[in-house]
Phi, psi and omega in degrees: 000134182283140174279171179296323187293317177301317183296320173301320178294314179302310187294318178301318178301314179292321176300322186286344184303315175301324179289327180296328179295337180262319192284327183289310173307310185291326173293324177300313177301321180296308182305315182299311183291327185293313187278337178288333179278000176104004177285154175293152187289324187288339179280345178295305184286332176295319176300322180289332178285314193267330183260309185040068183246347178067250184301327179298318177296331174291317179294328188288332188294311179290336176295318177298311183300332178268003176084019182298150180284157174304321183292326176298310186298314178305317175298311184291334177289316179302309182298314178297323185263006179309322179309327191294330179304318189277312188271001178275334182309318180287343179274349180302326178288343177268346183277160171317144189276341176193175180085184185294330175299322181288317182293325177293327180292325179295312184291326183276358182288124179234174179302318183288324178291321175299321187288321177296309182304327183291340175277342174290137175295163178300330180265017179299147172302130187292332179296321184293324175299317179299311189290328174298313168307319186286316180299313174307313174303313184294325177296315181294322182291317182304311185293324181298313180301321178289319177302316177296328176290319181294313182298330180292343185228006182212166177241108185234142176279118188255017180300131174106332183296333185291353181272345184306309187294324175300310172311313175297315182297319177296320181293315181296319178298326178292320181288318174300319179299317182294334177254022187286148172268336185206156175272352182309310186301324186284313177294330171304308183296319179292319177298320181294320179287329176292322175295311186297317182295340180275313189277326183220076178296341179289328186210066185286335187301308186295328181288311184292327176298312175299326174295315182296328177291322179290322181292323174298320183289325177291318178298311179309314180298319179293319174298319185291317177301314176300317179297320175296322184291312183299315180297318175296324178293325180284339182269357177284000000 
């Protein structure tokens, strides 16, 4: 008979499969580019274990090849991953309450893991959250290792693989749309990115994130105000 822990592991593994379909090919691309740029094969999976930054790791390859300092790379990493600070806050309630598992879930939070955890109910088992984060991380490490091995011994055309992550996000967005309570977040995100693209085409992501944060605060305030009005009306 399966225990609750076994059920959480099995469910987390199944939930991680869509991410695996994106992470393994993209990890292969990273490992391949890393070794092609002159990095040691073993350093590619080590980087994925210790950094686990996705886009940051892609950015790191040309910076390392150009001889950039550790401080410059660290600063660029902090700027690029600043978004995690904002969208990770609502997920703290779903993560393990204390110990190394909680800290690991904070470290292992990525855009794709955030999208999946957003689908979890508030009372989802916290162990499942941990195992989902771990499985997603393992897919990225496996892809990086495989890509490094391939990159050390072959020349392969990788054109088209960069669209894998876009496809993954499109699929996750469709799932979120199906479970939506309101269409407001989606329209806010689209409007925010469109406005940011027009105002600051060089760096629209930071502007659109700020716009979406403001829109979320306004939406939350309006919902709270409506709830208070309904409560007052019911009390009369």
